[in-house]
N, CA, C and O atoms as a GROMACS GRO file, in nm:
protein
  568
    1MET      N    1  -4.126   1.908  18.246
    1MET     CA    2  -4.108   1.769  18.206
    1MET      C    3  -4.103   1.753  18.055
    1MET      O    4  -4.061   1.648  18.006
    2LEU      N    5  -4.144   1.855  17.979
    2LEU     CA    6  -4.144   1.842  17.833
    2LEU      C    7  -4.004   1.814  17.780
    2LEU      O    8  -3.987   1.731  17.691
    3MET      N    9  -3.904   1.884  17.833
    3MET     CA   10  -3.767   1.863  17.787
    3MET      C   11  -3.721   1.721  17.818
    3MET      O   12  -3.657   1.657  17.736
    4ILE      N   13  -3.754   1.673  17.936
    4ILE     CA   14  -3.716   1.536  17.973
    4ILE      C   15  -3.786   1.437  17.882
    4ILE      O   16  -3.726   1.336  17.843
    5ASP      N   17  -3.911   1.462  17.848
    5ASP     CA   18  -3.982   1.374  17.754
    5ASP      C   19  -3.909   1.369  17.620
    5ASP      O   20  -3.898   1.261  17.560
    6CYS      N   21  -3.861   1.482  17.571
    6CYS     CA   22  -3.786   1.485  17.444
    6CYS      C   23  -3.654   1.408  17.455
    6CYS      O   24  -3.616   1.336  17.363
    7ILE      N   25  -3.586   1.424  17.566
    7ILE     CA   26  -3.461   1.352  17.588
    7ILE      C   27  -3.488   1.202  17.587
    7ILE      O   28  -3.416   1.126  17.522
    8MET      N   29  -3.590   1.160  17.658
    8MET     CA   30  -3.622   1.017  17.664
    8MET      C   31  -3.669   0.962  17.529
    8MET      O   32  -3.642   0.847  17.497
    9LYS      N   33  -3.737   1.045  17.450
    9LYS     CA   34  -3.780   1.002  17.318
    9LYS      C   35  -3.660   0.980  17.227
    9LYS      O   36  -3.656   0.882  17.152
   10GLY      N   37  -3.563   1.068  17.232
   10GLY     CA   38  -3.440   1.051  17.154
   10GLY      C   39  -3.368   0.924  17.192
   10GLY      O   40  -3.316   0.852  17.106
   11ARG      N   41  -3.364   0.897  17.320
   11ARG     CA   42  -3.302   0.774  17.369
   11ARG      C   43  -3.381   0.652  17.321
   11ARG      O   44  -3.323   0.553  17.277
   12GLU      N   45  -3.514   0.660  17.330
   12GLU     CA   46  -3.601   0.550  17.289
   12GLU      C   47  -3.585   0.519  17.140
   12GLU      O   48  -3.590   0.402  17.100
   13LEU      N   49  -3.565   0.622  17.059
   13LEU     CA   50  -3.546   0.602  16.916
   13LEU      C   51  -3.406   0.550  16.883
   13LEU      O   52  -3.370   0.536  16.766
   14GLN      N   53  -3.329   0.522  16.986
   14GLN     CA   54  -3.194   0.467  16.977
   14GLN      C   55  -3.098   0.561  16.905
   14GLN      O   56  -3.005   0.517  16.837
   15ASN      N   57  -3.122   0.690  16.922
   15ASN     CA   58  -3.027   0.787  16.868
   15ASN      C   59  -2.902   0.796  16.956
   15ASN      O   60  -2.794   0.828  16.907
   16PHE      N   61  -2.919   0.768  17.086
   16PHE     CA   62  -2.805   0.781  17.178
   16PHE      C   63  -2.830   0.703  17.306
   16PHE      O   64  -2.943   0.668  17.339
   17TRP      N   65  -2.720   0.676  17.376
   17TRP     CA   66  -2.729   0.625  17.512
   17TRP      C   67  -2.729   0.746  17.603
   17TRP      O   68  -2.650   0.839  17.584
   18LEU      N   69  -2.816   0.748  17.701
   18LEU     CA   70  -2.828   0.859  17.795
   18LEU      C   71  -2.760   0.820  17.925
   18LEU      O   72  -2.800   0.723  17.990
   19LEU      N   73  -2.659   0.896  17.963
   19LEU     CA   74  -2.581   0.864  18.083
   19LEU      C   75  -2.605   0.964  18.195
   19LEU      O   76  -2.589   0.930  18.312
   20GLY      N   77  -2.642   1.085  18.162
   20GLY     CA   78  -2.670   1.185  18.263
   20GLY      C   79  -2.730   1.309  18.201
   20GLY      O   80  -2.703   1.341  18.085
   21PHE      N   81  -2.812   1.380  18.278
   21PHE     CA   82  -2.870   1.506  18.230
   21PHE      C   83  -2.917   1.588  18.348
   21PHE      O   84  -2.940   1.536  18.457
   22VAL      N   85  -2.931   1.716  18.324
   22VAL     CA   86  -2.998   1.806  18.417
   22VAL      C   87  -3.059   1.919  18.334
   22VAL      O   88  -2.992   1.978  18.249
   23VAL      N   89  -3.186   1.947  18.359
   23VAL     CA   90  -3.256   2.058  18.293
   23VAL      C   91  -3.263   2.171  18.395
   23VAL      O   92  -3.335   2.163  18.494
   24MET      N   93  -3.187   2.275  18.367
   24MET     CA   94  -3.183   2.392  18.455
   24MET      C   95  -3.278   2.498  18.399
   24MET      O   96  -3.327   2.483  18.287
   25PRO      N   97  -3.304   2.605  18.475
   25PRO     CA   98  -3.397   2.707  18.426
   25PRO      C   99  -3.357   2.771  18.292
   25PRO      O  100  -3.444   2.809  18.214
   26HIS      N  101  -3.226   2.783  18.265
   26HIS     CA  102  -3.183   2.853  18.144
   26HIS      C  103  -3.095   2.769  18.052
   26HIS      O  104  -3.051   2.818  17.947
   27HIS      N  105  -3.069   2.647  18.088
   27HIS     CA  106  -2.985   2.562  18.004
   27HIS      C  107  -3.005   2.416  18.039
   27HIS      O  108  -3.068   2.381  18.138
   28VAL      N  109  -2.950   2.331  17.954
   28VAL     CA  110  -2.960   2.185  17.970
   28VAL      C  111  -2.820   2.127  17.960
   28VAL      O  112  -2.742   2.166  17.873
   29HIS      N  113  -2.788   2.032  18.047
   29HIS     CA  114  -2.665   1.954  18.036
   29HIS      C  115  -2.703   1.811  18.000
   29HIS      O  116  -2.798   1.755  18.056
   30LEU      N  117  -2.630   1.752  17.908
   30LEU     CA  118  -2.650   1.613  17.870
   30LEU      C  119  -2.516   1.542  17.864
   30LEU      O  120  -2.416   1.599  17.822
   31ILE      N  121  -2.516   1.418  17.907
   31ILE     CA  122  -2.402   1.331  17.880
   31ILE      C  123  -2.461   1.214  17.804
   31ILE      O  124  -2.534   1.131  17.858
   32ILE      N  125  -2.426   1.209  17.675
   32ILE     CA  126  -2.482   1.107  17.587
   32ILE      C  127  -2.371   1.045  17.504
   32ILE      O  128  -2.262   1.101  17.489
   33LYS      N  129  -2.401   0.929  17.450
   33LYS     CA  130  -2.313   0.866  17.351
   33LYS      C  131  -2.399   0.835  17.230
   33LYS      O  132  -2.497   0.761  17.239
   34ALA      N  133  -2.362   0.892  17.116
   34ALA     CA  134  -2.437   0.870  16.993
   34ALA      C  135  -2.433   0.722  16.956
   34ALA      O  136  -2.334   0.653  16.978
   35ARG      N  137  -2.545   0.675  16.900
   35ARG     CA  138  -2.555   0.536  16.858
   35ARG      C  139  -2.568   0.525  16.707
   35ARG      O  140  -2.472   0.491  16.638
   36ASN      N  141  -2.686   0.553  16.656
   36ASN     CA  142  -2.712   0.535  16.513
   36ASN      C  143  -2.691   0.663  16.432
   36ASN      O  144  -2.712   0.664  16.311
   37ARG      N  145  -2.650   0.769  16.498
   37ARG     CA  146  -2.625   0.898  16.433
   37ARG      C  147  -2.496   0.955  16.489
   37ARG      O  148  -2.442   0.903  16.587
   38ASP      N  149  -2.447   1.061  16.427
   38ASP     CA  150  -2.332   1.129  16.485
   38ASP      C  151  -2.382   1.225  16.594
   38ASP      O  152  -2.502   1.253  16.603
   39PHE      N  153  -2.292   1.274  16.675
   39PHE     CA  154  -2.328   1.357  16.790
   39PHE      C  155  -2.405   1.483  16.749
   39PHE      O  156  -2.509   1.511  16.809
   40PRO      N  157  -2.358   1.560  16.651
   40PRO     CA  158  -2.434   1.680  16.612
   40PRO      C  159  -2.578   1.648  16.567
   40PRO      O  160  -2.669   1.729  16.589
   41SER      N  161  -2.599   1.533  16.504
   41SER     CA  162  -2.735   1.494  16.464
   41SER      C  163  -2.823   1.467  16.585
   41SER      O  164  -2.941   1.500  16.585
   42CYS      N  165  -2.766   1.407  16.689
   42CYS     CA  166  -2.842   1.382  16.812
   42CYS      C  167  -2.884   1.514  16.877
   42CYS      O  168  -2.998   1.529  16.919
   43ILE      N  169  -2.791   1.608  16.883
   43ILE     CA  170  -2.822   1.739  16.941
   43ILE      C  171  -2.927   1.809  16.854
   43ILE      O  172  -3.020   1.871  16.907
   44GLY      N  173  -2.913   1.800  16.722
   44GLY     CA  174  -3.012   1.860  16.632
   44GLY      C  175  -3.150   1.802  16.652
   44GLY      O  176  -3.249   1.876  16.652
   45PHE      N  177  -3.157   1.671  16.670
   45PHE     CA  178  -3.286   1.607  16.697
   45PHE      C  179  -3.347   1.661  16.825
   45PHE      O  180  -3.464   1.699  16.828
   46LEU      N  181  -3.268   1.665  16.932
   46LEU     CA  182  -3.319   1.712  17.061
   46LEU      C  183  -3.363   1.858  17.055
   46LEU      O  184  -3.468   1.894  17.109
   47LYS      N  185  -3.284   1.942  16.990
   47LYS     CA  186  -3.320   2.083  16.980
   47LYS      C  187  -3.447   2.102  16.898
   47LYS      O  188  -3.534   2.179  16.936
   48GLY      N  189  -3.457   2.031  16.786
   48GLY     CA  190  -3.575   2.044  16.700
   48GLY      C  191  -3.702   1.992  16.765
   48GLY      O  192  -3.804   2.060  16.766
   49ALA      N  193  -3.694   1.871  16.820
   49ALA     CA  194  -3.811   1.810  16.883
   49ALA      C  195  -3.856   1.889  17.005
   49ALA      O  196  -3.976   1.913  17.022
   50SER      N  197  -3.762   1.930  17.088
   50SER     CA  198  -3.800   2.004  17.209
   50SER      C  199  -3.853   2.142  17.176
   50SER      O  200  -3.948   2.188  17.240
   51ALA      N  201  -3.796   2.210  17.078
   51ALA     CA  202  -3.846   2.343  17.039
   51ALA      C  203  -3.989   2.332  16.989
   51ALA      O  204  -4.074   2.413  17.024
   52TYR      N  205  -4.016   2.231  16.907
   52TYR     CA  206  -4.151   2.213  16.855
   52TYR      C  207  -4.251   2.187  16.968
   52TYR      O  208  -4.355   2.252  16.976
   53ILE      N  209  -4.219   2.093  17.055
   53ILE     CA  210  -4.312   2.054  17.162
   53ILE      C  211  -4.330   2.166  17.265
   53ILE      O  212  -4.442   2.195  17.306
   54ILE      N  213  -4.220   2.227  17.307
   54ILE     CA  214  -4.229   2.334  17.408
   54ILE      C  215  -4.302   2.455  17.352
   54ILE      O  216  -4.386   2.513  17.420
   55ASN      N  217  -4.270   2.494  17.229
   55ASN     CA  218  -4.340   2.608  17.168
   55ASN      C  219  -4.489   2.579  17.152
   55ASN      O  220  -4.572   2.665  17.178
   56LYS      N  221  -4.522   2.458  17.107
   56LYS     CA  222  -4.663   2.421  17.090
   56LYS      C  223  -4.736   2.426  17.224
   56LYS      O  224  -4.847   2.479  17.232
   57ASN      N  225  -4.674   2.371  17.327
   57ASN     CA  226  -4.735   2.369  17.459
   57ASN      C  227  -4.753   2.509  17.517
   57ASN      O  228  -4.851   2.536  17.586
   58ALA      N  229  -4.657   2.597  17.488
   58ALA     CA  230  -4.663   2.734  17.539
   58ALA      C  231  -4.741   2.827  17.446
   58ALA      O  232  -4.752   2.947  17.472
   59GLU      N  233  -4.794   2.771  17.337
   59GLU     CA  234  -4.869   2.849  17.238
   59GLU      C  235  -4.788   2.969  17.191
   59GLU      O  236  -4.837   3.082  17.190
   60ARG      N  237  -4.665   2.941  17.151
   60ARG     CA  238  -4.576   3.046  17.101
   60ARG      C  239  -4.501   2.993  16.980
   60ARG      O  240  -4.507   2.874  16.950
   61THR      N  241  -4.432   3.080  16.912
   61THR     CA  242  -4.348   3.041  16.800
   61THR      C  243  -4.212   3.106  16.819
   61THR      O  244  -4.192   3.188  16.909
   62GLY      N  245  -4.121   3.069  16.735
   62GLY     CA  246  -3.990   3.132  16.739
   62GLY      C  247  -3.880   3.040  16.788
   62GLY      O  248  -3.901   2.922  16.815
   63ILE      N  249  -3.765   3.099  16.798
   63ILE     CA  250  -3.645   3.025  16.834
   63ILE      C  251  -3.645   2.996  16.984
   63ILE      O  252  -3.669   3.086  17.065
   64LEU      N  253  -3.618   2.873  17.020
   64LEU     CA  254  -3.610   2.834  17.161
   64LEU      C  255  -3.465   2.825  17.206
   64LEU      O  256  -3.432   2.867  17.317
   65TRP      N  257  -3.378   2.771  17.122
   65TRP     CA  258  -3.240   2.743  17.158
   65TRP      C  259  -3.145   2.842  17.094
   65TRP      O  260  -3.170   2.892  16.984
   66GLN      N  261  -3.035   2.870  17.163
   66GLN     CA  262  -2.926   2.942  17.098
   66GLN      C  263  -2.868   2.850  16.991
   66GLN      O  264  -2.876   2.727  17.003
   67SER      N  265  -2.811   2.907  16.888
   67SER     CA  266  -2.768   2.825  16.774
   67SER      C  267  -2.647   2.737  16.806
   67SER      O  268  -2.636   2.627  16.752
   68SER      N  269  -2.560   2.782  16.891
   68SER     CA  270  -2.441   2.702  16.921
   68SER      C  271  -2.460   2.625  17.052
   68SER      O  272  -2.551   2.653  17.130
   69TYR      N  273  -2.373   2.529  17.075
   69TYR     CA  274  -2.372   2.456  17.201
   69TYR      C  275  -2.228   2.423  17.235
   69TYR      O  276  -2.142   2.420  17.147
   70PHE      N  277  -2.203   2.398  17.361
   70PHE     CA  278  -2.070   2.361  17.409
   70PHE      C  279  -2.068   2.209  17.424
   70PHE      O  280  -2.162   2.150  17.478
   71SER      N  281  -1.961   2.147  17.378
   71SER     CA  282  -1.950   2.003  17.391
   71SER      C  283  -1.803   1.967  17.411
   71SER      O  284  -1.714   2.029  17.354
   72ARG      N  285  -1.781   1.866  17.494
   72ARG     CA  286  -1.645   1.815  17.508
   72ARG      C  287  -1.652   1.664  17.522
   72ARG      O  288  -1.742   1.611  17.586
   73PRO      N  289  -1.555   1.594  17.463
   73PRO     CA  290  -1.556   1.448  17.471
   73PRO      C  291  -1.507   1.398  17.606
   73PRO      O  292  -1.426   1.463  17.673
   74ILE      N  293  -1.556   1.282  17.645
   74ILE     CA  294  -1.514   1.212  17.767
   74ILE      C  295  -1.467   1.074  17.721
   74ILE      O  296  -1.545   1.000  17.660
   75ILE      N  297  -1.343   1.040  17.748
   75ILE     CA  298  -1.290   0.915  17.693
   75ILE      C  299  -1.249   0.811  17.797
   75ILE      O  300  -1.204   0.702  17.761
   76GLU      N  301  -1.263   0.845  17.925
   76GLU     CA  302  -1.227   0.749  18.028
   76GLU      C  303  -1.340   0.737  18.129
   76GLU      O  304  -1.408   0.835  18.161
   77GLU      N  305  -1.360   0.614  18.180
   77GLU     CA  306  -1.473   0.587  18.269
   77GLU      C  307  -1.471   0.671  18.395
   77GLU      O  308  -1.575   0.722  18.436
   78TYR      N  309  -1.355   0.688  18.458
   78TYR     CA  310  -1.352   0.764  18.583
   78TYR      C  311  -1.389   0.910  18.558
   78TYR      O  312  -1.451   0.973  18.644
   79LEU      N  313  -1.353   0.965  18.441
   79LEU     CA  314  -1.393   1.101  18.407
   79LEU      C  315  -1.543   1.110  18.380
   79LEU      O  316  -1.608   1.211  18.412
   80LEU      N  317  -1.597   1.005  18.322
   80LEU     CA  318  -1.741   1.000  18.296
   80LEU      C  319  -1.819   1.010  18.428
   80LEU      O  320  -1.914   1.087  18.438
   81ILE      N  321  -1.779   0.932  18.526
   81ILE     CA  322  -1.848   0.934  18.657
   81ILE      C  323  -1.837   1.072  18.720
   81ILE      O  324  -1.935   1.123  18.774
   82LYS      N  325  -1.719   1.134  18.713
   82LYS     CA  326  -1.700   1.268  18.769
   82LYS      C  327  -1.787   1.371  18.698
   82LYS      O  328  -1.843   1.460  18.762
   83GLU      N  329  -1.799   1.361  18.566
   83GLU     CA  330  -1.882   1.455  18.489
   83GLU      C  331  -2.030   1.440  18.526
   83GLU      O  332  -2.101   1.540  18.540
   84ILE      N  333  -2.075   1.317  18.541
   84ILE     CA  334  -2.215   1.294  18.579
   84ILE      C  335  -2.243   1.354  18.717
   84ILE      O  336  -2.344   1.421  18.736
   85GLU      N  337  -2.154   1.329  18.811
   85GLU     CA  338  -2.171   1.385  18.946
   85GLU      C  339  -2.170   1.538  18.941
   85GLU      O  340  -2.247   1.604  19.010
   86TYR      N  341  -2.080   1.595  18.858
   86TYR     CA  342  -2.072   1.740  18.845
   86TYR      C  343  -2.202   1.798  18.792
   86TYR      O  344  -2.255   1.894  18.848
   87LEU      N  345  -2.253   1.741  18.684
   87LEU     CA  346  -2.375   1.799  18.626
   87LEU      C  347  -2.496   1.777  18.716
   87LEU      O  348  -2.583   1.864  18.724
   88GLU      N  349  -2.503   1.663  18.785
   88GLU     CA  350  -2.617   1.640  18.875
   88GLU      C  351  -2.614   1.732  18.997
   88GLU      O  352  -2.715   1.750  19.064
   89ASN      N  353  -2.498   1.789  19.026
   89ASN     CA  354  -2.487   1.883  19.138
   89ASN      C  355  -2.510   2.028  19.096
   89ASN      O  356  -2.504   2.118  19.179
   90ASN      N  357  -2.536   2.052  18.969
   90ASN     CA  358  -2.566   2.187  18.922
   90ASN      C  359  -2.680   2.253  19.000
   90ASN      O  360  -2.666   2.368  19.039
   91PRO      N  361  -2.793   2.184  19.024
   91PRO     CA  362  -2.901   2.247  19.100
   91PRO      C  363  -2.862   2.283  19.243
   91PRO      O  364  -2.915   2.379  19.299
   92VAL      N  365  -2.770   2.209  19.301
   92VAL     CA  366  -2.721   2.239  19.436
   92VAL      C  367  -2.637   2.367  19.431
   92VAL      O  368  -2.656   2.457  19.514
   93ARG      N  369  -2.545   2.375  19.334
   93ARG     CA  370  -2.462   2.495  19.321
   93ARG      C  371  -2.544   2.619  19.289
   93ARG      O  372  -2.506   2.731  19.324
   94ALA      N  373  -2.659   2.600  19.223
   94ALA     CA  374  -2.748   2.712  19.189
   94ALA      C  375  -2.847   2.743  19.302
   94ALA      O  376  -2.935   2.827  19.286
   95ASN      N  377  -2.832   2.675  19.416
   95ASN     CA  378  -2.919   2.695  19.533
   95ASN      C  379  -3.067   2.667  19.504
   95ASN      O  380  -3.155   2.732  19.561
   96LEU      N  381  -3.092   2.570  19.416
   96LEU     CA  382  -3.230   2.529  19.388
   96LEU      C  383  -3.275   2.418  19.482
   96LEU      O  384  -3.394   2.407  19.513
   97VAL      N  385  -3.181   2.336  19.528
   97VAL     CA  386  -3.208   2.226  19.620
   97VAL      C  387  -3.087   2.208  19.711
   97VAL      O  388  -2.980   2.264  19.687
   98ASP      N  389  -3.104   2.128  19.817
   98ASP     CA  390  -2.994   2.100  19.909
   98ASP      C  391  -2.908   1.983  19.865
   98ASP      O  392  -2.788   1.979  19.893
   99ASN      N  393  -2.969   1.887  19.795
   99ASN     CA  394  -2.891   1.775  19.741
   99ASN      C  395  -2.948   1.737  19.604
   99ASN      O  396  -3.065   1.762  19.577
  100PRO      N  397  -2.866   1.677  19.519
  100PRO     CA  398  -2.909   1.651  19.381
  100PRO      C  399  -3.030   1.560  19.368
  100PRO      O  400  -3.102   1.567  19.268
  101PHE      N  401  -3.056   1.475  19.466
  101PHE     CA  402  -3.168   1.382  19.459
  101PHE      C  403  -3.303   1.450  19.485
  101PHE      O  404  -3.408   1.387  19.468
  102GLN      N  405  -3.302   1.575  19.525
  102GLN     CA  406  -3.425   1.652  19.543
  102GLN      C  407  -3.471   1.720  19.415
  102GLN      O  408  -3.585   1.765  19.406
  103TYR      N  409  -3.385   1.727  19.315
  103TYR     CA  410  -3.416   1.799  19.191
  103TYR      C  411  -3.476   1.703  19.090
  103TYR      O  412  -3.407   1.614  19.042
  104LYS      N  413  -3.603   1.721  19.058
  104LYS     CA  414  -3.674   1.622  18.976
  104LYS      C  415  -3.644   1.632  18.827
  104LYS      O  416  -3.690   1.548  18.750
  105PHE      N  417  -3.567   1.731  18.784
  105PHE     CA  418  -3.534   1.747  18.642
  105PHE      C  419  -3.391   1.704  18.614
  105PHE      O  420  -3.317   1.772  18.542
  106SER      N  421  -3.352   1.592  18.671
  106SER     CA  422  -3.214   1.546  18.664
  106SER      C  423  -3.206   1.395  18.662
  106SER      O  424  -3.295   1.325  18.710
  107SER      N  425  -3.098   1.346  18.606
  107SER     CA  426  -3.075   1.201  18.605
  107SER      C  427  -3.050   1.146  18.744
  107SER      O  428  -3.059   1.024  18.764
  108ALA      N  429  -3.019   1.231  18.840
  108ALA     CA  430  -2.994   1.183  18.976
  108ALA      C  431  -3.113   1.107  19.032
  108ALA      O  432  -3.096   1.013  19.110
  109VAL      N  433  -3.234   1.146  18.994
  109VAL     CA  434  -3.354   1.083  19.048
  109VAL      C  435  -3.401   0.963  18.966
  109VAL      O  436  -3.498   0.897  19.002
  110MET      N  437  -3.333   0.936  18.856
  110MET     CA  438  -3.377   0.825  18.771
  110MET      C  439  -3.261   0.743  18.716
  110MET      O  440  -3.271   0.689  18.605
  111ARG      N  441  -3.154   0.734  18.789
  111ARG     CA  442  -3.035   0.662  18.740
  111ARG      C  443  -3.063   0.519  18.700
  111ARG      O  444  -3.005   0.470  18.603
  112ASN      N  445  -3.149   0.450  18.771
  112ASN     CA  446  -3.175   0.309  18.739
  112ASN      C  447  -3.241   0.290  18.604
  112ASN      O  448  -3.237   0.180  18.548
  113SER      N  449  -3.304   0.395  18.549
  113SER     CA  450  -3.369   0.380  18.419
  113SER      C  451  -3.284   0.434  18.304
  113SER      O  452  -3.332   0.441  18.191
  114LEU      N  453  -3.161   0.472  18.332
  114LEU     CA  454  -3.073   0.522  18.227
  114LEU      C  455  -2.979   0.412  18.179
  114LEU      O  456  -2.995   0.296  18.215
  115ASP      N  457  -2.882   0.450  18.098
  115ASP     CA  458  -2.795   0.354  18.033
  115ASP      C  459  -2.660   0.335  18.102
  115ASP      O  460  -2.563   0.292  18.039
  116MET      N  461  -2.651   0.367  18.231
  116MET     CA  462  -2.524   0.355  18.303
  116MET      C  463  -2.470   0.213  18.303
  116MET      O  464  -2.348   0.194  18.304
  117LYS      N  465  -2.558   0.114  18.301
  117LYS     CA  466  -2.509  -0.024  18.301
  117LYS      C  467  -2.422  -0.052  18.179
  117LYS      O  468  -2.341  -0.144  18.181
  118MET      N  469  -2.439   0.026  18.072
  118MET     CA  470  -2.365   0.006  17.949
  118MET      C  471  -2.216   0.037  17.963
  118MET      O  472  -2.136  -0.014  17.886
  119ILE      N  473  -2.178   0.119  18.060
  119ILE     CA  474  -2.036   0.156  18.067
  119ILE      C  475  -1.947   0.038  18.103
  119ILE      O  476  -1.825   0.045  18.085
  120ASN      N  477  -2.005  -0.069  18.153
  120ASN     CA  478  -1.926  -0.188  18.184
  120ASN      C  479  -1.915  -0.284  18.066
  120ASN      O  480  -1.844  -0.385  18.075
  121GLU      N  481  -1.983  -0.254  17.957
  121GLU     CA  482  -1.980  -0.339  17.839
  121GLU      C  483  -1.867  -0.294  17.746
  121GLU      O  484  -1.854  -0.175  17.716
  122ALA      N  485  -1.786  -0.388  17.702
  122ALA     CA  486  -1.675  -0.355  17.613
  122ALA      C  487  -1.724  -0.289  17.484
  122ALA      O  488  -1.660  -0.197  17.434
  123VAL      N  489  -1.837  -0.336  17.432
  123VAL     CA  490  -1.889  -0.281  17.307
  123VAL      C  491  -1.921  -0.132  17.321
  123VAL      O  492  -1.913  -0.057  17.224
  124PHE      N  493  -1.956  -0.088  17.441
  124PHE     CA  494  -1.987   0.052  17.465
  124PHE      C  495  -1.867   0.140  17.432
  124PHE      O  496  -1.883   0.246  17.372
  125TRP      N  497  -1.749   0.098  17.469
  125TRP     CA  498  -1.628   0.176  17.447
  125TRP      C  499  -1.568   0.151  17.309
  125TRP      O  500  -1.496   0.236  17.256
  126GLU      N  501  -1.598   0.036  17.248
  126GLU     CA  502  -1.538   0.002  17.119
  126GLU      C  503  -1.609   0.067  17.001
  126GLU      O  504  -1.543   0.115  16.909
  127GLU      N  505  -1.743   0.070  17.002
  127GLU     CA  506  -1.818   0.119  16.886
  127GLU      C  507  -1.774   0.258  16.845
  127GLU      O  508  -1.741   0.281  16.728
  128ALA      N  509  -1.773   0.349  16.935
  128ALA     CA  510  -1.726   0.485  16.911
  128ALA      C  511  -1.680   0.534  17.047
  128ALA      O  512  -1.763   0.554  17.136
  129PRO      N  513  -1.551   0.554  17.065
  129PRO     CA  514  -1.500   0.582  17.199
  129PRO      C  515  -1.541   0.717  17.257
  129PRO      O  516  -1.515   0.742  17.374
  130GLU      N  517  -1.602   0.803  17.178
  130GLU     CA  518  -1.630   0.937  17.227
  130GLU      C  519  -1.768   0.952  17.289
  130GLU      O  520  -1.869   0.922  17.225
  131ILE      N  521  -1.771   0.996  17.411
  131ILE     CA  522  -1.894   1.032  17.482
  131ILE      C  523  -1.887   1.183  17.497
  131ILE      O  524  -1.778   1.238  17.518
  132ASN      N  525  -1.999   1.251  17.488
  132ASN     CA  526  -1.996   1.396  17.492
  132ASN      C  527  -2.079   1.452  17.606
  132ASN      O  528  -2.190   1.407  17.633
  133HIS      N  529  -2.021   1.553  17.672
  133HIS     CA  530  -2.093   1.634  17.770
  133HIS      C  531  -2.127   1.763  17.696
  133HIS      O  532  -2.037   1.835  17.652
  134SER      N  533  -2.254   1.791  17.682
  134SER     CA  534  -2.300   1.906  17.606
  134SER      C  535  -2.379   2.000  17.695
  134SER      O  536  -2.456   1.956  17.780
  135ARG      N  537  -2.359   2.129  17.675
  135ARG     CA  538  -2.439   2.229  17.744
  135ARG      C  539  -2.506   2.316  17.639
  135ARG      O  540  -2.438   2.369  17.550
  136GLN      N  541  -2.635   2.331  17.648
  136GLN     CA  542  -2.712   2.409  17.550
  136GLN      C  543  -2.795   2.512  17.625
  136GLN      O  544  -2.867   2.478  17.718
  137ARG      N  545  -2.784   2.637  17.585
  137ARG     CA  546  -2.860   2.744  17.649
  137ARG      C  547  -2.988   2.774  17.572
  137ARG      O  548  -2.992   2.765  17.449
  138PHE      N  549  -3.093   2.810  17.647
  138PHE     CA  550  -3.216   2.856  17.587
  138PHE      C  551  -3.191   2.995  17.529
  138PHE      O  552  -3.111   3.072  17.582
  139GLN      N  553  -3.259   3.027  17.420
  139GLN     CA  554  -3.250   3.159  17.359
  139GLN      C  555  -3.314   3.262  17.452
  139GLN      O  556  -3.427   3.243  17.496
  140PRO      N  557  -3.243   3.372  17.483
  140PRO     CA  558  -3.306   3.475  17.567
  140PRO      C  559  -3.430   3.532  17.499
  140PRO      O  560  -3.430   3.554  17.378
  141ARG      N  561  -3.535   3.556  17.577
  141ARG     CA  562  -3.661   3.612  17.524
  141ARG      C  563  -3.666   3.760  17.558
  141ARG      O  564  -3.623   3.803  17.664
  142ASP      N  565  -3.722   3.837  17.464
  142ASP     CA  566  -3.738   3.981  17.489
  142ASP      C  567  -3.850   4.008  17.587
  142ASP      O  568  -3.878   4.123  17.619
   0.00000   0.00000   0.00000
């Protein structure tokens, strides 16, 4: 839950709108729209905050995240919905659960508390039309 706490804190600080996520054993998927920062700054915040909290909780030090991340923009609503469904089904494809609503580390179980209602607002698409689907891998440990 520590990673989800960091994601929610970034959202709470109004760094981004959170549209979908899944925390997998070795990586994280996010669908966010930057608000008061650019997209790389939002990812930097999440990586820094989560590395600090997770390392502190695990009583360890060192690099948590790989330095690079994969990101692609989503510019149409129907593609956004498909991307959210795709990422929420990651735990099913990985044989961790039978359906996405069984996986507690995903937006599938908390959709009503996310920012999905914003996609119907014109201002959501006008402010900055780019929404990003990002995948970030944890740094392999020796």
